[in-house]
N, C-alpha and C positions, 0 to 999 in steps of 0.2 A: 661819483656819487658814494655817499656813505651809508652803509647798511648796518642796522642794529640787529644782532641776533636775538630772536624772540626767546628761544629756549634750547638747552642742550644739556643731555645726560650722558654720561659715560659709565659703562659698567665693565670692570676689569677684575682679574684675579688679585688676591692678596699676594703680594711678593716680599714677604718679610725676611726671606734669605738671600742675601747678595751672592753674586757668583764666587767672590772670594771667601764668603763664609761657607758656601757648599763645598768648595775645595778643602777648605780646613776640616770640616766635619767628615769629609770622605777620608781624608788622611788620618784622622784620629781613629775612625771605625777600622780602617785598614791596619793600623799599628796594633789595635786590640785584637782584631781578628788574627792577625799574624802571631802575636804572642800566644794567644789560646792554641791556635793550630800547631805551632812549633812544639808547645807543652805537650799536647796530645800525641804528636809524632814521636816525640821523645820517649813516651812511655809505651809505643808500639801501635798506636791508633793512627796510622799514617794516612787512612782515608779522609781524614778530617782536614787535611791540607787542601786537597783539590775543592772540597766543597766550601771552604773559607774563600778560596779564589772565585768560586761561582757566587758567593754571597756579596763580595765587593764587586763583582761585574754586575750584579743585579742592582745595588746601590748607585754605581756609577751611570747605569741606563736611566733609573729614575731621576737622578739629578739632571741628566741631559734632557730628558723629557720636560722637566720643570723649567729648564732654561729656554728650551724651544718655544714653549708656550707662555713665557713671562710677558711678553709684549701683546698678547691677545686682548681684544676689547670688542665691546658692542656699543654703538652710540645712536642716539636719537637726536636729531637736529630740526627744530622747527624755525624755519627763516622765511618770513613773508608768507606766501601761499604754498609753500613747499615743506613736506616732511620727508627727510632723508634718514634712512636707517643704514648704517654701516656696520660691518662685521669683519674682524681680522681673526683668523683662527689659523696658527702655525704661520705659514707664509702666503696663505690665500686670503685676498681681500675681496669682499662683495659689498655691493651698494644697491639700494633700491629707492627710488623717489616717488612719493605720492603727493597728489594735490591735497592740500589741508582740508578743504572743505568736504571732500569725499572721504577722508581717512576714518576708519573705524579702529577702535581699540577694544579688544575683548580678552577674557580669560577663558580658557577651554581646559578641560581636564584631559591630560595625556595618559599614556600608559605608564603604569606604576603608581597611579594615584596623585602624581604631581600636577600642578596647574602649569599651564602655558600662556604666556602673555603674547597675544597675537596682534599685529598690526597690518592693516592692509586696506584695499579698496579694489572694486570692479573684479572681484575674484581672485586677486593675488594677495596673499598672506605671507608674513614673515614672523616667526618667532624670535622674541627678544628676551635676552637674560637667562637663557637655558642653563648655563654653567656658572653664571656670576651672582645671581640673585636668588633669595629664597621666596616661598609663597607670601610671607607677610609683606616683604619689600615689593612683590609683584602687585599685591592688592593696592598698596599706598600709591605706587607708580601709575596704575591704571587710573585711580581717581585723578591724580594730577594731570596726566596726559589728556584725559577727557576734558578737564577744565581749561587747559591751555589750547586744545583744538577748537573749543567753542568760542574762544576770545579772538574771532577774526576781525581785524580792524578794516 
């Protein structure tokens, strides 16, 4: 039996820096920090050298964090009478399935003044797009989802 997907949206981070690009940038930063640190060490400020190493370690950890979360995503799939919300954060994958007819989409104010797009039914709610979309995109997505959920064949 052939199934046609009604609707799918995927939110993911902007990964404009490749692993190779991140490595090259880290090498350039390392060379520059080493040149400056050696220069200061040469004139007697030897404490600059360990702090340059700590700076490079901080950059390496930041790039590692970016790579670990490069494949993160959140998706909403409307297929027939099901609404499936999937989230992948780091190495953890979660999924929730709702009946299309009962699914509610709403926007709530969360802490910090940001809005939160909530999808749920029967007392179970999941936030969508917390890290990947802004408030303007949330408002557009809410209108679109409500329209798609009403169109039940």
